[in-house]
N, C-alpha and C positions, 0 to 999 in steps of 0.2 A: 313272321313275314314282314313285320315293321322294319327290322334291321336290314332285311334284303332290299326293301323298297328304298330305304335311306341310302344304301350303297349305290343303287341304280341312279338315284338322283344326284349323288356326288359325281358319278361318272358323266352324266349328262351336262352337269354344270362345270366340268373341268375345262382346262385350257388346251386340251389336245384338239387336233383337227376333227371336223365332223366325221369323216370316215373312221378315224382311229377310235373315236368315242363309240360309234356304232359297233365296231368290231369288238371293243371291250365289253359292251353290253351283251351282244349275242354269243361271243365265243367264251369270254371269261366268266360271265355271270350266269347265263342260261345254258352254257355248254351245248350250243346249237350245232347239230350236224345233220347233213342230208343223207338219208339212208338209201338202200338199194332200190327203193320204189319212189325215189325223188321226193320223199316226204321229210319235212324238217322235224327232227326229234330234239326235245329239250330236256333239261333236268326235271324228272317227274315231280319233284317237290314243288315246282312252280305251278302245277296244274290246278291247284286249289287257291291260287292267288286271286284276291278280290280287289279290284280297283274301280273307284267311282269313274263313270264316264267323264267327269269333270276334273279328274286327277291331272296335275301338271305334268306327270310322267308322259301322258299321251301327246300333249301338245308340244312338249320339248323334243320328244322322239320324232314326231312329225317334222318339226323344223329342221332337225339334223338331217333327215332324209332329203328334204328340199334343198338344203345347203350342199349336201354331198353329191347330189345327182341333178345338176341344173340343166343338162343338155338334153337334146331330143332322143338320145339313146336310153334315157331313164335308167331303170334298174337292170336293164340288159347289159349294162356296161361291164360288169365283172361278177365274180362269184359271190362277193359280199352282197351285191344288189339282188342276186337270186335268193340268198338267204333272207334278206329283208322282205322280199315279196312273200315268201312262204311264211315268214314270222307273223304276218298280219292275222293269220288264223288264231294265234295265241293272244294277240291283243284283243280280238273279239271275245275270246274265252274269259279274259280277266274282267271285262266289264259286264259280261253276261252273268258271271258268278256274283258280282256285286248286286245287280238288279234283282236276282233271284231271292235275295234276303229280304226284300220289301214285302209287305203284306199286300194282298189283292187276290181276287177270285181267279185271275189268270195273269199271264206275263204282260199283256198290254196294260192291264190295270196297275200292275206293279210299276211299269214304266211311267204311266201317267201320275201315279202317286209320287214317284221320284221327281218328275219334272215340276209338279206342284210344290213340293217341299223346297226344291232348289230355285223356284221362281224363274224357270227357263221355258222358252217356247220351242216346241218341236217343229221340225220341217217335214211336211208330207208331200212335197211338190217335186221331187226328183223321180225320174222314171224307174219303174220296177220290173221292166220286161225281162231283165237278166236274172230276176228272182222269181219268175213265173214260168220257168222252163217246164215243158210238158212232153209227153210221148205221143200225143195225138193231136188232131186238128179240132176236136170238139172242145171248145175253150171259152172260158171267161176267167179273169184273174181270181186266184185263191189267196194271194198274198199281197201285202202292202209294205212299202218301205217307209221307215221313219228315221230321220237323221237329227243329230244335234252336234253342236249348237246351231240353231237356225241361221244366224248371221253374226258376223263380227267385222269390225272395221280396223282390226289390228294389222299393220303391215308385216309384222313378224309374230311368231307364236300365235298364229290365227287358228282358232278352234272350229271355224265354220264347217258344218256338214262333214265332220271328221269321223264320228262314231255313227254306225248305222245298225238298225234292227230290222229284220224281216219278220213279219207277223202274219199268221193266218187270220184272215178277216173274220171268219166265223168263230173260231175257237179262241182267238186272242193269244195263241201260243207262239213263242219264238220258233222260227224255222232256221235251224242252224246245223252245220256239219257236226257240231258237238253233240247233237241228239243221236247221231248214228255211230260215231266212233266207238270202238272197243279198245280196251287196254290189254297189253300182254302181261305176262307174269312179272316182268321187271318194271311195270308201270309206264311203259312207253305206249304210244298209239300204234295199234295194229294197222299197218299201212298197206297190207296185201289186198289188192282189189278183189281177188278170188274169194275173200272171206266176207264179202258184203253182197247181200241180195239186191236185186234191181230196185225193190221198194226202198231199201235203206239208202240207195244212191240219190233219191230225190232230194232229200234235205241237204246232201253234200253239194248237189248241183245248184240249189237255190239259196245257199247260205248267205248270211251277211258278209260284208267285206270292209274292213277298216280302210279309210281313204287317207293315203299319204299326201296326195294333192288336194286341191280345193275344187269340188264340183261347182259348176256355175249355178245350176238350178234356176230359181227365179230371183236370185239375190246378187248383190254386188260382189265382184271379185276384183282386186287390184290388178292392173295390167301385167305386172311382173309375176303374178301368180296364176294367170288365166290358163296357161298351158300345163301347169303342174299336174292336174288330174289326168290329162291324156298321157303325159310322159311317164308318170309314176304308177298309175292305176289301170288305165285302159290297155296300153301296149305293154303287156306283162311278160316277164320271163316265164318259162314253162311251168305249169302246175305239177303237182304230184301225179303219179299214174292213177291213183284212186280218183282224184277230181277230174282228170282228163277223161276217164271212162264215164264218170257221172255226166259230164257235159256232152259227151258223144251220144248218150242215150236220151238225155233230157235236153231238148232244144228250146232256145229262147224265141218268142214270137216277134214278128215285125210290127212296128207301129203303124197306125192307120195313115200317118203322114206319108208313108212310103208304100202304100198299097196293101199293108197288112191288116190284121184284125185285132190289134191290141191297142187299148187305151187304159190308162190308170183310172180306177174307180175312186180312189182316195186321193184327194188333192187339197186345195185350200180349206175345204170343209172339215178335214181332219176327222175327229170323232163323229161328227154328224154324218159324214159320208159313210163311215163304217156302220153306224146304226141304221142308216137308210137302206144300205145293201142287205143287212141282216133281216130287215122287214120283208124283203121280197121272197116269196116262196121259192123253193128250189125248182119247182115245176115251171116257173116263169122266168127264171134267171137268164137262160139262153136267149129268150125272146127279148127281154128288156135290154140285155147287153148288146144284142145285134142292132136294136133300134138306136141305142146310145152311140154306137160306132158310126152308123149311117148319118146320124145328126151331126157328129163332129166332122165327118168327111165332107158332107155337103154344105154345111154352114160356114166352114172355115173359121169358126169361132174358137177361141182358146178353150182348153179343157179346164173347167172350174169344178169338176168333180161330179159324182153321180147324184148327190143330193140336189145340186143346182139344176141338173138336167131334169130330175123327177119333178121338182117344184115348178118348172116351166112347161111341163107337158101334162095336159089334162088326162091323157090316157093312163099315166102312172102316178098321178098327183097324190094318191092315197098313201104312197110309201114315203112321202117327204117327212123329214125330221125338221121341226121348227126350232 
């Protein structure tokens, strides 16, 4: 795999135009093709590729996408853009493979150990409602979103909030489409929606998603980069039939700011927020979450996370993590 990665880096650093380099990476190196179910298939030998979330491959690939697709049409501009949109799933796989090699009692602990070793700060403060899709209205968040790198001041090759992880708050397990996918005899992903149960579709609906643009979050973004997240990540080309079906069954909730019943539990408090929520008995969670939503909606205060709310409320103070 080392030589393959070196070849990929040589292409990214070459003098060809951004689109030409992207095409060389996808078509020549990964042999990327869109199948009959609108799923992007790649050379199966790459499915075991392990790349650190801090690998220069990711940030250089991201910059090429930003350079190649600067207009409001984003990745909807052409067929290459559609492939790039679908390819983000494999970028997720490569860094998930890498984090899985770390020691830890669960995926979240492995990620924390990685961040500690690399001396980087994780960002917990971007909304996770698109990763808490559900089939019913009886609801409180099960998953949290964690992104890295937390912030960057680079005008180019900016890694801010590029890589993301969706993590079940209680189990500390990554929620990913790659937990559900099956492989065919020739090593490709089985993309037929009929081959997946409704239960298997949940992680496909709530999966992580590599960001080509730079999400605003609560941190600085240069003016010339502020629309990149919307152009490249929010207004997407069509997904595979498999993910379309998953998102049709599992719907994302509306935020409390818009009259909905969703607010993130895990915010600036990070690990403390997660531990505080884990302390609350399952029998009381719906009650606590409802009170939390009402507090945010009525107070008009920023959401500083569930631990902050618990610490400021006598009724639930016993669950606070100091």
